[in-house]
C-alpha positions as a Markdown table, in Angstrom:
| # | Residue | x | y | z |
|---|---|---|---|---|
| 1 | Unk | 269.5 | 87.2 | 88.5 |
| 2 | Unk | 270.8 | 90.5 | 86.7 |
| 3 | Unk | 271.7 | 90.0 | 82.6 |
| 4 | Unk | 274.8 | 90.6 | 81.3 |
| 5 | Unk | 273.7 | 94.0 | 79.8 |
| 6 | Unk | 272.3 | 94.9 | 83.2 |
| 7 | Unk | 275.8 | 94.1 | 84.7 |
| 8 | Unk | 277.8 | 96.1 | 82.1 |
| 9 | Unk | 275.6 | 99.2 | 82.4 |
| 10 | Unk | 276.3 | 98.8 | 86.4 |
| 11 | Unk | 280.0 | 98.9 | 85.5 |
| 12 | Unk | 279.7 | 102.1 | 83.6 |
| 13 | Unk | 277.8 | 103.7 | 85.8 |
| 14 | Unk | 279.1 | 102.6 | 89.1 |
| 15 | Unk | 282.9 | 101.1 | 88.9 |
| 16 | Unk | 284.2 | 104.1 | 86.6 |
| 17 | Unk | 284.4 | 101.6 | 83.0 |
| 18 | Unk | 284.8 | 103.5 | 80.3 |
| 19 | Unk | 282.3 | 103.6 | 77.5 |
| 20 | Unk | 283.6 | 101.1 | 74.8 |
| 21 | Unk | 280.9 | 100.7 | 71.4 |
| 22 | Unk | 283.0 | 97.2 | 70.2 |
| 23 | Unk | 282.2 | 96.3 | 74.1 |
| 24 | Unk | 278.7 | 96.9 | 73.7 |
| 25 | Unk | 278.4 | 95.6 | 70.9 |
| 26 | Unk | 279.9 | 92.1 | 72.3 |
| 27 | Unk | 277.3 | 92.5 | 75.4 |
| 28 | Unk | 274.5 | 92.5 | 73.2 |
| 29 | Unk | 275.0 | 89.6 | 71.1 |
| 30 | Unk | 275.8 | 87.8 | 75.1 |
| 31 | Unk | 272.6 | 89.7 | 76.0 |
| 32 | Unk | 270.9 | 87.4 | 73.4 |
| 33 | Unk | 272.4 | 84.4 | 73.8 |
| 34 | Unk | 271.5 | 84.8 | 77.8 |
| 35 | Unk | 267.9 | 85.3 | 76.7 |
| 36 | Unk | 267.7 | 82.4 | 74.7 |
| 37 | Unk | 269.0 | 80.1 | 76.9 |
| 38 | Unk | 266.6 | 81.1 | 79.5 |
| 39 | Unk | 263.6 | 81.1 | 76.8 |
| 40 | Unk | 263.2 | 77.4 | 76.9 |
| 41 | Unk | 264.9 | 74.3 | 78.4 |
| 42 | Unk | 265.5 | 72.9 | 75.1 |
| 43 | Unk | 266.6 | 76.1 | 73.1 |
| 44 | Unk | 270.1 | 76.0 | 72.0 |
| 45 | Unk | 270.9 | 79.1 | 70.3 |
| 46 | Unk | 274.5 | 80.5 | 68.6 |
| 47 | Unk | 277.1 | 81.0 | 71.0 |
| 48 | Unk | 279.4 | 83.8 | 71.0 |
| 49 | Unk | 283.1 | 84.2 | 69.9 |
| 50 | Unk | 284.8 | 86.9 | 71.3 |
| 51 | Unk | 288.0 | 88.2 | 69.6 |
| 52 | Unk | 289.9 | 91.4 | 69.3 |
| 53 | Unk | 293.4 | 92.7 | 71.1 |
| 54 | Unk | 294.9 | 92.1 | 74.4 |
| 55 | Unk | 292.9 | 94.4 | 76.9 |
| 56 | Unk | 289.7 | 95.1 | 75.2 |
| 57 | Unk | 287.8 | 93.6 | 78.3 |
| 58 | Unk | 286.8 | 90.2 | 76.3 |
| 59 | Unk | 287.3 | 88.0 | 79.6 |
| 60 | Unk | 285.4 | 90.2 | 81.7 |
| 61 | Unk | 282.1 | 90.4 | 79.3 |
| 62 | Unk | 282.4 | 86.5 | 79.4 |
| 63 | Unk | 282.8 | 86.1 | 83.0 |
| 64 | Unk | 279.8 | 88.7 | 83.6 |
| 65 | Unk | 277.7 | 86.3 | 81.0 |
| 66 | Unk | 278.6 | 83.0 | 82.8 |
| 67 | Unk | 277.9 | 84.6 | 86.2 |
| 68 | Unk | 274.4 | 85.6 | 85.1 |
| 69 | Unk | 273.6 | 82.0 | 83.6 |
| 70 | Unk | 270.9 | 80.1 | 85.5 |
| 71 | Unk | 271.6 | 76.7 | 83.5 |
| 72 | Unk | 274.7 | 74.6 | 84.2 |
| 73 | Unk | 278.0 | 75.9 | 82.7 |
| 74 | Unk | 281.5 | 75.7 | 82.9 |
| 75 | Unk | 284.3 | 78.2 | 82.8 |
| 76 | Unk | 287.9 | 77.5 | 81.8 |
| 77 | Unk | 291.1 | 78.8 | 80.6 |
| 78 | Unk | 291.0 | 76.4 | 77.2 |
| 79 | Unk | 294.6 | 75.1 | 77.9 |
| 80 | Unk | 292.8 | 74.1 | 81.3 |
| 81 | Unk | 290.4 | 72.5 | 79.1 |
| 82 | Unk | 292.4 | 70.6 | 76.5 |
| 83 | Unk | 294.4 | 69.1 | 79.5 |
| 84 | Unk | 291.5 | 67.5 | 80.8 |
| 85 | Unk | 290.4 | 66.6 | 77.3 |
| 86 | Unk | 293.7 | 64.6 | 76.7 |
| 87 | Unk | 292.8 | 62.8 | 80.2 |
| 88 | Unk | 289.5 | 62.0 | 79.8 |
| 89 | Unk | 290.6 | 60.8 | 76.1 |
| 90 | Unk | 293.2 | 58.3 | 78.1 |
| 91 | Unk | 290.5 | 57.3 | 79.8 |
| 92 | Unk | 288.3 | 56.4 | 77.5 |
| 93 | Unk | 290.9 | 54.5 | 74.9 |
| 94 | Unk | 289.2 | 51.6 | 73.7 |
| 95 | Unk | 285.8 | 53.0 | 73.3 |
| 96 | Unk | 284.1 | 53.4 | 70.1 |
| 97 | Unk | 284.0 | 56.9 | 68.9 |
| 98 | Unk | 285.8 | 58.6 | 72.0 |
| 99 | Unk | 285.2 | 62.0 | 71.0 |
| 100 | Unk | 281.3 | 61.7 | 70.8 |
| 101 | Unk | 281.3 | 59.9 | 74.0 |
| 102 | Unk | 283.6 | 62.8 | 75.6 |
| 103 | Unk | 281.0 | 65.2 | 74.1 |
| 104 | Unk | 277.9 | 63.2 | 75.4 |
| 105 | Unk | 279.1 | 63.1 | 79.2 |
| 106 | Unk | 280.0 | 66.9 | 78.7 |
| 107 | Unk | 276.6 | 67.5 | 77.5 |
| 108 | Unk | 274.8 | 65.4 | 80.7 |
| 109 | Unk | 276.9 | 68.3 | 82.8 |
| 110 | Unk | 276.7 | 71.4 | 81.2 |
| 111 | Unk | 274.8 | 73.3 | 78.9 |
| 112 | Unk | 276.9 | 76.1 | 78.1 |
| 113 | Unk | 280.8 | 75.8 | 78.3 |
| 114 | Unk | 283.2 | 79.3 | 78.8 |
| 115 | Unk | 286.4 | 79.1 | 77.1 |
| 116 | Unk | 288.8 | 81.4 | 77.8 |
| 117 | Unk | 292.3 | 82.4 | 75.7 |
| 118 | Unk | 291.3 | 79.9 | 72.9 |
| 119 | Unk | 294.4 | 79.6 | 71.2 |
| 120 | Unk | 295.6 | 76.3 | 68.9 |
| 121 | Unk | 299.3 | 76.1 | 68.0 |
| 122 | Unk | 300.0 | 71.9 | 68.6 |
| 123 | Unk | 298.8 | 69.3 | 65.8 |
| 124 | Unk | 297.7 | 67.3 | 68.4 |
| 125 | Unk | 295.4 | 69.6 | 69.5 |
| 126 | Unk | 294.1 | 70.6 | 66.4 |
| 127 | Unk | 293.3 | 67.0 | 64.9 |
| 128 | Unk | 291.2 | 66.9 | 68.4 |
| 129 | Unk | 289.5 | 70.0 | 67.7 |
| 130 | Unk | 288.4 | 68.8 | 64.2 |
| 131 | Unk | 285.8 | 66.4 | 65.8 |
| 132 | Unk | 285.7 | 67.8 | 69.2 |
| 133 | Unk | 284.0 | 70.6 | 68.3 |
| 134 | Unk | 281.6 | 69.0 | 66.1 |
| 135 | Unk | 280.1 | 66.6 | 68.8 |
| 136 | Unk | 279.9 | 69.2 | 71.5 |
| 137 | Unk | 277.6 | 71.4 | 69.1 |
| 138 | Unk | 275.8 | 67.9 | 67.9 |
| 139 | Unk | 275.0 | 67.4 | 71.3 |
| 140 | Unk | 273.4 | 71.0 | 71.9 |
| 141 | Unk | 276.3 | 72.4 | 73.6 |
| 142 | Unk | 276.9 | 76.3 | 73.4 |
| 143 | Unk | 280.3 | 77.7 | 73.4 |
| 144 | Unk | 281.0 | 80.9 | 74.2 |
| 145 | Unk | 284.9 | 82.1 | 73.7 |
| 146 | Unk | 287.2 | 85.0 | 74.1 |
| 147 | Unk | 290.3 | 85.0 | 71.8 |
| 148 | Unk | 293.2 | 87.2 | 70.5 |
| 149 | Unk | 292.1 | 86.0 | 66.5 |
| 150 | Unk | 289.1 | 85.2 | 64.8 |
| 151 | Unk | 288.4 | 81.8 | 64.0 |
| 152 | Unk | 289.8 | 81.6 | 60.4 |
| 153 | Unk | 292.9 | 82.9 | 61.7 |
| 154 | Unk | 293.4 | 79.8 | 64.5 |
| 155 | Unk | 296.4 | 77.5 | 63.8 |
| 156 | Unk | 296.9 | 79.7 | 60.7 |
| 157 | Unk | 300.4 | 78.5 | 59.8 |
| 158 | Unk | 300.0 | 74.9 | 61.7 |
| 159 | Unk | 301.5 | 71.8 | 60.0 |
| 160 | Unk | 298.7 | 69.9 | 58.5 |
| 161 | Unk | 296.6 | 72.9 | 59.0 |
| 162 | Unk | 293.4 | 70.9 | 56.8 |
| 163 | Unk | 293.0 | 68.6 | 59.9 |
| 164 | Unk | 292.0 | 71.7 | 61.6 |
| 165 | Unk | 289.5 | 73.0 | 59.4 |
| 166 | Unk | 286.3 | 71.5 | 60.2 |
| 167 | Unk | 287.0 | 73.0 | 63.8 |
| 168 | Unk | 287.0 | 76.3 | 62.2 |
| 169 | Unk | 283.9 | 75.3 | 60.4 |
| 170 | Unk | 282.1 | 74.5 | 63.3 |
| 171 | Unk | 283.1 | 77.2 | 65.5 |
| 172 | Unk | 281.6 | 79.6 | 62.2 |
| 173 | Unk | 278.7 | 77.7 | 61.7 |
| 174 | Unk | 277.3 | 77.7 | 65.5 |
| 175 | Unk | 278.8 | 80.8 | 67.1 |
| 176 | Unk | 278.5 | 84.4 | 66.7 |
| 177 | Unk | 281.6 | 85.8 | 65.4 |
| 178 | Unk | 282.1 | 89.5 | 67.3 |
| 179 | Unk | 285.3 | 91.5 | 67.0 |
| 180 | Unk | 285.9 | 93.4 | 70.3 |
| 181 | Unk | 288.8 | 95.6 | 68.8 |
| 182 | Unk | 287.7 | 99.3 | 70.2 |
| 183 | Unk | 291.0 | 101.4 | 70.4 |
| 184 | Unk | 291.2 | 101.7 | 74.4 |
| 185 | Unk | 293.3 | 99.0 | 76.2 |
| 186 | Unk | 291.5 | 98.8 | 79.3 |
| 187 | Unk | 293.9 | 97.5 | 81.0 |
| 188 | Unk | 295.7 | 100.7 | 80.7 |
| 189 | Unk | 293.7 | 102.8 | 82.8 |
| 190 | Unk | 295.1 | 104.7 | 85.3 |
| 191 | Unk | 295.0 | 103.1 | 88.8 |
| 192 | Unk | 296.9 | 103.0 | 91.6 |
| 193 | Unk | 300.0 | 101.6 | 91.0 |
| 194 | Unk | 301.1 | 98.5 | 92.9 |
| 195 | Unk | 305.1 | 97.7 | 91.6 |
| 196 | Unk | 305.9 | 94.1 | 91.3 |
| 197 | Unk | 308.4 | 94.4 | 88.5 |
| 198 | Unk | 311.8 | 95.8 | 89.0 |
| 199 | Unk | 315.3 | 96.5 | 87.1 |
| 200 | Unk | 318.3 | 95.3 | 88.9 |
| 201 | Unk | 321.4 | 97.1 | 87.7 |
| 202 | Unk | 324.5 | 95.2 | 87.8 |
| 203 | Unk | 326.5 | 95.0 | 90.5 |
| 204 | Unk | 323.4 | 96.1 | 92.5 |
| 205 | Unk | 322.0 | 94.0 | 95.0 |
| 206 | Unk | 318.3 | 92.1 | 94.8 |
| 207 | Unk | 315.5 | 94.0 | 96.1 |
| 208 | Unk | 313.8 | 90.2 | 96.0 |
| 209 | Unk | 314.7 | 89.3 | 99.5 |
| 210 | Unk | 313.2 | 92.3 | 101.4 |
| 211 | Unk | 309.9 | 91.7 | 99.2 |
| 212 | Unk | 310.0 | 88.0 | 100.2 |
| 213 | Unk | 310.1 | 88.9 | 103.8 |
| 214 | Unk | 307.4 | 91.2 | 103.2 |
| 215 | Unk | 305.3 | 88.9 | 101.8 |
| 216 | Unk | 305.9 | 86.2 | 104.1 |
| 217 | Unk | 305.3 | 88.1 | 107.2 |
| 218 | Unk | 308.2 | 86.2 | 109.3 |
| 219 | Unk | 306.7 | 83.2 | 108.4 |
| 220 | Unk | 309.2 | 80.0 | 108.7 |
| 221 | Unk | 310.8 | 79.3 | 105.5 |
| 222 | Unk | 313.3 | 77.7 | 103.6 |
| 223 | Unk | 316.1 | 76.8 | 101.0 |
| 224 | Unk | 314.9 | 73.1 | 100.4 |
| 225 | Unk | 314.1 | 72.3 | 96.9 |
| 226 | Unk | 310.2 | 72.1 | 96.4 |
| 227 | Unk | 308.8 | 68.9 | 95.8 |
| 228 | Unk | 305.9 | 69.4 | 93.1 |
| 229 | Unk | 304.5 | 65.9 | 92.4 |
| 230 | Unk | 307.0 | 64.1 | 91.0 |
| 231 | Unk | 309.8 | 66.7 | 90.0 |
| 232 | Unk | 312.0 | 68.7 | 92.6 |
| 233 | Unk | 312.2 | 72.3 | 91.6 |
| 234 | Unk | 315.2 | 74.5 | 92.6 |
| 235 | Unk | 314.2 | 77.6 | 95.1 |
| 236 | Unk | 316.0 | 80.5 | 96.5 |
| 237 | Unk | 313.0 | 80.2 | 99.5 |
| 238 | Unk | 309.6 | 79.3 | 99.9 |
| 239 | Unk | 307.4 | 79.6 | 103.0 |
| 240 | Unk | 304.1 | 77.7 | 103.4 |
| 241 | Unk | 302.4 | 80.9 | 101.0 |
| 242 | Unk | 305.2 | 82.3 | 98.8 |
| 243 | Unk | 307.4 | 80.7 | 96.3 |
| 244 | Unk | 311.0 | 82.6 | 95.1 |
| 245 | Unk | 312.6 | 81.3 | 92.2 |
| 246 | Unk | 315.0 | 82.1 | 89.9 |
| 247 | Unk | 314.2 | 82.5 | 86.0 |
| 248 | Unk | 316.3 | 79.2 | 85.1 |
| 249 | Unk | 314.2 | 77.2 | 87.8 |
| 250 | Unk | 310.8 | 77.8 | 86.5 |
| 251 | Unk | 311.6 | 78.8 | 82.9 |
| 252 | Unk | 314.5 | 76.6 | 81.7 |
| 253 | Unk | 313.6 | 73.5 | 83.3 |
| 254 | Unk | 311.3 | 71.4 | 81.3 |
| 255 | Unk | 308.2 | 72.0 | 83.4 |
| 256 | Unk | 304.8 | 72.3 | 81.6 |
| 257 | Unk | 301.6 | 74.1 | 82.3 |
| 258 | Unk | 300.4 | 71.6 | 84.9 |
| 259 | Unk | 303.3 | 72.3 | 87.2 |
| 260 | Unk | 302.2 | 75.9 | 87.1 |
| 261 | Unk | 298.8 | 75.1 | 87.8 |
| 262 | Unk | 300.1 | 73.4 | 90.4 |
| 263 | Unk | 302.1 | 76.1 | 92.3 |
| 264 | Unk | 299.1 | 78.4 | 91.8 |
| 265 | Unk | 297.3 | 76.0 | 93.8 |
| 266 | Unk | 300.1 | 75.8 | 96.2 |
| 267 | Unk | 301.3 | 79.7 | 96.7 |
| 268 | Unk | 299.6 | 83.0 | 97.0 |
| 269 | Unk | 302.5 | 85.1 | 95.5 |
| 270 | Unk | 305.4 | 84.2 | 93.3 |
| 271 | Unk | 308.5 | 85.9 | 92.7 |
| 272 | Unk | 310.9 | 85.3 | 89.8 |
| 273 | Unk | 314.4 | 86.7 | 89.7 |
| 274 | Unk | 317.2 | 86.5 | 87.5 |
| 275 | Unk | 314.8 | 87.5 | 84.2 |
| 276 | Unk | 316.8 | 87.6 | 81.3 |
| 277 | Unk | 316.0 | 90.3 | 78.3 |
| 278 | Unk | 313.8 | 87.3 | 76.1 |
| 279 | Unk | 314.1 | 88.3 | 72.4 |
| 280 | Unk | 316.2 | 87.2 | 70.0 |
| 281 | Unk | 316.6 | 87.1 | 66.2 |
| 282 | Unk | 315.2 | 84.4 | 64.9 |
| 283 | Unk | 317.2 | 81.5 | 63.3 |
| 284 | Unk | 316.6 | 80.3 | 59.9 |
| 285 | Unk | 314.3 | 77.5 | 59.6 |
| 286 | Unk | 314.9 | 74.2 | 58.8 |
| 287 | Unk | 313.4 | 71.0 | 56.4 |
| 288 | Unk | 312.6 | 68.3 | 58.5 |
| 289 | Unk | 312.6 | 64.9 | 57.1 |
| 290 | Unk | 312.1 | 61.6 | 58.0 |
| 291 | Unk | 315.5 | 59.3 | 58.8 |
| 292 | Unk | 314.1 | 57.4 | 55.4 |
| 293 | Unk | 314.7 | 60.9 | 53.5 |
| 294 | Unk | 317.8 | 61.4 | 54.6 |
| 295 | Unk | 320.1 | 60.5 | 51.8 |
| 296 | Unk | 318.1 | 62.4 | 49.0 |
| 297 | Unk | 315.4 | 64.9 | 49.3 |
| 298 | Unk | 312.1 | 63.5 | 49.0 |
| 299 | Unk | 308.9 | 65.5 | 48.5 |
| 300 | Unk | 306.3 | 63.6 | 51.0 |
| 301 | Unk | 308.7 | 63.5 | 53.9 |
| 302 | Unk | 309.7 | 67.5 | 53.9 |
| 303 | Unk | 308.1 | 70.0 | 55.7 |
| 304 | Unk | 309.3 | 73.3 | 57.1 |
| 305 | Unk | 309.6 | 74.2 | 60.4 |
| 306 | Unk | 309.0 | 77.8 | 62.0 |
| 307 | Unk | 311.7 | 80.1 | 62.4 |
| 308 | Unk | 313.0 | 80.0 | 66.0 |
| 309 | Unk | 314.7 | 81.9 | 68.3 |
| 310 | Unk | 317.3 | 80.9 | 71.2 |
| 311 | Unk | 315.0 | 81.4 | 74.2 |
| 312 | Unk | 311.4 | 80.0 | 72.7 |
| 313 | Unk | 311.0 | 77.2 | 75.3 |
| 314 | Unk | 312.1 | 79.2 | 78.1 |
| 315 | Unk | 309.5 | 82.0 | 76.6 |
| 316 | Unk | 306.5 | 79.6 | 76.1 |
| 317 | Unk | 306.7 | 78.4 | 79.7 |
| 318 | Unk | 307.4 | 82.2 | 80.7 |
| 319 | Unk | 304.3 | 83.1 | 78.8 |
| 320 | Unk | 302.5 | 80.0 | 80.4 |
| 321 | Unk | 303.2 | 81.0 | 84.0 |
| 322 | Unk | 302.1 | 84.4 | 83.5 |
| 323 | Unk | 298.7 | 83.2 | 82.0 |
| 324 | Unk | 298.4 | 80.5 | 85.1 |
| 325 | Unk | 299.1 | 83.4 | 87.5 |
| 326 | Unk | 297.3 | 86.2 | 85.9 |
| 327 | Unk | 294.0 | 83.5 | 85.7 |
| 328 | Unk | 294.2 | 83.1 | 88.6 |
| 329 | Unk | 294.9 | 86.3 | 90.6 |
| 330 | Unk | 298.3 | 85.2 | 91.9 |
| 331 | Unk | 300.5 | 88.3 | 91.9 |
| 332 | Unk | 304.1 | 87.7 | 90.5 |
| 333 | Unk | 306.8 | 89.4 | 91.3 |
| 334 | Unk | 309.8 | 90.0 | 88.7 |
| 335 | Unk | 313.1 | 91.1 | 88.9 |
| 336 | Unk | 314.7 | 91.5 | 85.7 |
| 337 | Unk | 317.7 | 92.7 | 83.3 |
| 338 | Unk | 315.8 | 95.2 | 81.6 |
| 339 | Unk | 312.5 | 97.2 | 81.4 |
| 340 | Unk | 309.2 | 95.4 | 81.1 |
| 341 | Unk | 308.5 | 96.9 | 78.0 |
| 342 | Unk | 312.2 | 95.9 | 76.5 |
| 343 | Unk | 311.8 | 92.2 | 77.9 |
| 344 | Unk | 310.6 | 90.5 | 74.5 |
| 345 | Unk | 310.8 | 92.9 | 71.2 |
| 346 | Unk | 312.3 | 90.4 | 69.1 |
| 347 | Unk | 311.5 | 87.0 | 67.9 |
| 348 | Unk | 308.9 | 84.5 | 66.6 |
| 349 | Unk | 306.7 | 84.6 | 69.6 |
| 350 | Unk | 306.3 | 88.4 | 69.2 |
| 351 | Unk | 302.1 | 88.1 | 68.9 |
| 352 | Unk | 301.9 | 85.5 | 71.7 |
| 353 | Unk | 304.2 | 88.1 | 74.2 |
| 354 | Unk | 301.7 | 91.0 | 73.6 |
| 355 | Unk | 299.2 | 89.3 | 75.5 |
| 356 | Unk | 301.7 | 88.8 | 78.4 |
| 357 | Unk | 303.0 | 92.1 | 78.4 |
| 358 | Unk | 299.7 | 93.5 | 78.7 |
| 359 | Unk | 299.0 | 91.0 | 81.5 |
| 360 | Unk | 302.1 | 92.2 | 83.3 |
| 361 | Unk | 301.9 | 95.8 | 82.9 |
| 362 | Unk | 298.1 | 95.4 | 84.8 |
| 363 | Unk | 299.9 | 93.4 | 87.5 |
| 364 | Unk | 301.3 | 96.8 | 88.4 |
| 365 | Unk | 298.0 | 98.0 | 89.7 |
| 366 | Unk | 297.0 | 97.3 | 93.1 |
| 367 | Unk | 293.4 | 96.5 | 91.2 |
| 368 | Unk | 294.8 | 93.6 | 90.2 |
| 369 | Unk | 293.8 | 91.2 | 92.7 |
| 370 | Unk | 290.4 | 92.6 | 92.6 |
| 371 | Unk | 287.7 | 91.5 | 89.9 |
| 372 | Unk | 288.9 | 93.1 | 87.3 |
| 373 | Unk | 287.7 | 93.8 | 83.3 |
| 374 | Unk | 290.3 | 91.4 | 81.5 |
C-alpha cells in the first residue's frame, strides 16, 4: 500500500498537479502520522489538523492519507458526523457519561477519524464537542481534520464560547496544526470547461428545460411533488435520476442538511433555477432577553445577536446544498439572476460563502465528477 507522500509525488509527476510547498509540509505531517500508526498496533501519534483558505488541497490530501491506512478508519464530512453524534446521544439517553460511552464505542470500531470541513457555529455542537474531543483522545482515537480556520479561531464569536475552549485545548494538544495556505487556489487551475451555471436575462426563456431533457435522456419524468421522508417538496420536474427545483423549493423552505443528504442519495444530478442575488446589507444586531427581562435591562439576561441579512437562512441552506453536492460529486446545475461572482458579495455569511463560490467555480469544469484535489 503506497504512503501519502508516494501518492502526492505520483500526482505531481503524472496527474498534472502543481508543486506547492505548503502542501508538501502537510504531506510530511500526514506521512509521519501514517508511519507511526503502522509502526505499532498500540501507538497513538498526534493527529493532523490541516487548515487554510479554500482550494489549497486539504481535502484531497486527507483523503489520500485515509485511503493509505491499513488500520480501521472512518472518513466523514464534519456535519454528517455531528448528525450521527446527536442521534447516538439520543440513543444513549439515561446512560451515565454518554460522551465517554460514545467515544468508547467509536474506539472499538476505528483507530482514526478523518473529518472534512471542521466548522462550528452552533452552541449545542460547541458544548458537546468540548467533552467529545477530550473523550475521543482519552480512548486513543487519532483525529485528522480539514478546516478553513485554525483551532483557536473556531466558534470565534459564538455565544458562551468558554464552553468550547476545552475542545480547542484538546485539538491543540493532540493534533499537529498545519497551515495549508499556499498562494495557489488549485480549484482554479485550467481544465476543460463544462458549464453548469447560467445567467437568465430578464424576459428570456429558461435553459433548464433543455438541460433537464439532456440529462434525463428521454426517461419518464413527472411534475408531481417529491415525497422525501415526511416532507413534500415542490418540483419543476423529476425523473428517477434527475431533480429540477426552483431556489424557493429547496432554500426558502425549512429543509435541513439531512434533506440534502437524502436528495444526493436519490438523484445523480440536481438542477436549481430562479436563483436570486443572495447578498444584502446586514440588519443591525439586537439584544436578546428572556421574558423576565422585558421590563428593564437585566445584565445577566442580555446577549447580542449577530448582525443578520434578509437572506441568511436561505443562504445557509444553499451553502449546505452545495457542500453536499460537492462532497458527493453530484453535479449541481444553476440558473441565476446574476453572474456567479456576484451571487453573494455582501452580508454576514461572506466568509462562509468563499468556500461555496470556490466549489461552484470548480463545478464548471469537466473534471468535477472525477477524483479531484479539493
